[in-house]
Every structure is written in C-alpha cells, then in structure tokens.
C-alpha positions in Angstrom: 105.8 139.5 93.8 108.0 138.6 96.8 104.8 137.6 98.7 103.5 135.2 95.8 106.9 133.5 95.9 107.1 132.6 99.6 103.3 131.5 99.2 104.7 129.0 96.5 107.6 127.9 98.5 105.5 127.2 101.4 102.7 125.2 99.5 105.6 123.2 97.8 107.1 122.3 101.4 103.9 121.4 102.7 103.1 119.2 99.6 106.4 117.6 99.9 105.8 116.8 103.8 102.4 115.4 102.8 103.9 113.1 100.2 106.8 112.1 102.6 104.3 111.2 105.2 102.1 109.3 102.7 105.2 107.2 101.3 106.4 106.7 105.0 103.0 105.2 106.3 102.6 103.0 103.2 106.0 101.5 103.6 105.2 100.8 107.3 101.9 99.1 106.4 103.7 96.9 104.0 
C-alpha cells in the first residue's frame, strides 16, 4: 500500500510540474 501511495504522489507531482510549465509557456507566448 505504501508503495502505491508513493507512486500516486510522484505522479501528482509530475503532473503539477507539467501543468505549471505549460501555463508558464502560455503566459510567455502571450
């Protein structure tokens, strides 16, 4: 169970990072 939670946290962190980069790029293009 612990392993699964760690995987979920890592996935959420990576997703948040990608979304942040996307928003950053969009704002810079605007």
